[in-house]
N, C-alpha and C positions, 0 to 999 in steps of 0.2 A: 497336703502333708505339710508343705512349706510352715501353714498357718499353726500346724500342730505343733511343729519343731519349735516355732517363736513360743508357743505359749508354754510347752515344757521348759525351755531355756528362761523364760521369765520367771518361772516357778523356782529354780535353783538360784538363778541372780535376778533378784528382783529389781528391776530400773530404778534408778534414784535421780533426782534432779543434780543436773553437773554443777550447779552453784551451791546450794545449800545441803544436797544429800538427801533431802526428803524422799521418801519411798513413793514411786509413782504407779499408778494402775496398768498404764502402758508406756511405752518406751517415747515419751515426747519431748526429752532432753531436759525440760523445764519444768518446776510445778507452777500452778498458777500464779502464786503469790510473786515468784521471780519474774515470770512473764509479764506480769502487770508493772512492773517496776522499769521495763523498759521504755524510754523517753523517744517515741515515734515522732517523726518529723512530719508536719503539716505545710505544704508549699505557701499558704497563705501569710505565713508568720516568719518567713525564714527568706532569706536573699534569693533573690530569683536567678543568681548566677552561679553562687556556691554553696546554698543552702545553710549559710551561717545565720545564728538568731538575730533579728532585728529589731531594734528598740522602737518604740511607739512612735517618735517622729519620722523614723526611715519607712515605717511601714505605711505611714500616711504619705510621705513626699515622693521618696524614690525608693522601690522596692530592692536597692543595692545596698550592701555594707560598705562599710569604708573602704577595706581593701579592693573591692571590686570596682568601686568607683576610680580607684588610681591605676590598678594593675590591669596589665593588658594580656589576659588569659587567650591561648589559641583554641582551646575548647570552647564550643558555644554554652555549654551549662555542665555544671555537675548536680545529679541527684543524688541524695543520700536517705538512707532507709530510717535511721535513728542516730541518737546522739552517742557518740564515743565516751561512755560513762557506764559507772555501776556494773550491774549485770551483763549488759551488751558489750563492753569493753573488757569483761572477764572472760565471756565467752570467745571473743575474737582472740585473744590471747591464747586461749586451750586450742582454738582451730589452728592458728599459726604456729605456734610453739610448743605444745605439748602432744604432738601428735593425734589429735583427734580430727582426724581426716572424715570421719563419718559426720561432723558438723556441718559439711558441706550440703548435705539434704535439708538442715534446719535452715540454714542461711539462703539456699537455692531457692527454697518455697518463698521466703520473705521478698526476694529480688523478683521472682515470677509475679507474686501478688502486686508488688507495688509498680512493675512495669504495666500489667493490666489494667491498673486503676488510674496510673498518675506520668506515665511517659507521653509527652505531646508530642515528640518528633518521631518521624518514620526513618527506619534504620535499613541500610543494605547488608551490613556486616556486624558480627561481634567481633572483638578483638580483647586484649588483656594485659595488664601490666608484666613483662616477664621479669623473672628472677634470673641471677646469674647462675651459670650452670653448675657451677660447685656448691653454692646455697641450696640451689633445687635438689642436688643429689643428697646433701645432708639431711634437709628436711622431709625429702621422700615425695613431695609434691609441690605444685604451685596452686596455692589457695584461690588464685584469681583465675587460673584455667578452669577449676572445679567449677567455680560458679558460672564462668562464660560458656562452659559447655552444657550445663544445665539450661540455661538460656537459648541456646541453639537447640535442644531437644525441645523445649516446651514451645518454641515459636517458629521453628523452622528456619531460622535466620543462618545463613551460612558462617562459620566460624573461621576467622581467619589465623590460624595456629601459627604460622610462620612469617608474620609480615613485621614484627618487632622483635628485637634482640637486645639484650642487655651485654654490651661489649665491655664492661669495666666493672670489678667489684667494689662499687664504691662502699662508703661507711653506711650503716644505719642511720636513717632519719631522725631516730629519737633523740631528744635532748638538742636539737639544733635549732639555730635561730632561723627565721624566716630568709635572710640573705644566704645563711649558711646551708640551708636546705638548696636554695636555687644553685650554688655553685657545686654543691654535693652531687647533684644530677647532672650537670650540665654536660652534653655530649657522651652520655652514658648509653643512650640508646641508639641503635641504626636500625635501616628498614631493608629487608629482604622482599624479593617476590613483588616488588613496589607495582607490578601492573595490577594486582589486586585490589588496590585501593583508589585507582584512578575515578575522579568524580563519583566517589562512594560516599554513603553517609554512614559513619562508624560509631557503633556504640562501645566505649571503652570501659573495661571493668577493672575495680580495684577494691581492697576490702577497706581502707580508712582515708578521709580526706582531711588534712591539716592545713598545710597553706597552699596546696594545688600544684607545688614545684614539680613532682615525679609527673602528674597527669599533663601538665604544660608542657614538659619535655617530650613526653610520648607523643602528644599531639602537636608538637612542632615538626618530629619526624613524619609524622602521617601527612598532616597539611601540607608539607613541603614537599613531598612526594607523589601530590595530586588529589588526596583526599578533599572530598566537596566539604566535610564538616564531621566533626568529632563531638559527641556528647557524651559524657562520662556517667557511670553509675556506680555508686561505691555503698559498701554496707553501713559505715558511719560517718559522722561530721564531729571532728575533733571542736571541743571548745577553746576559745582563747587563742585562735589563729585564723 
């Protein structure tokens, strides 16, 4: 019955590509052409700490970008699925700012597939970067939570929903410098129910990795309260940072 309803609905309202509006045979969010433009990341050509693109010398000598050779991140590693550019960037903006909550299905599939193929670490808990409560009410959902919850369901890993709390309504990180981003998220997060993180290896979920300031601040709170290790997984890796 459900399948019949979907087929009838698609006849009246044919699904179209979210980016270029081409009509689709089924509701798959993107046409083949737009999907082919997503720049998926392969670990062998990117920084082994933050997934930033490496130049040829860095790949051969030290598999770390310049920032990761100098910065002391408190998370063990960040994995990103694709470059924050073009089609993928537009889709993430639709997901975060244009009420396209259903895109969580598309992005969750990518994350689950990535974890299955590439995640090297074993984890005990899944967590996510929280929004400030007023911002979450205005948006209607926290995109990082939706992704983390899908991972919980797919891999039967406990979701630590109430261990990180954003206690300040800091400025959006967009258009801030590297140092400004660090200062902007300083002391923004606190821990609750800290007994849940003791000696646990935590997979921390967010949408975009730019400088790592937000993930690092969350990791500082988790590690400071006894977490054994934090590994981050983000949808996209921004360029030039």
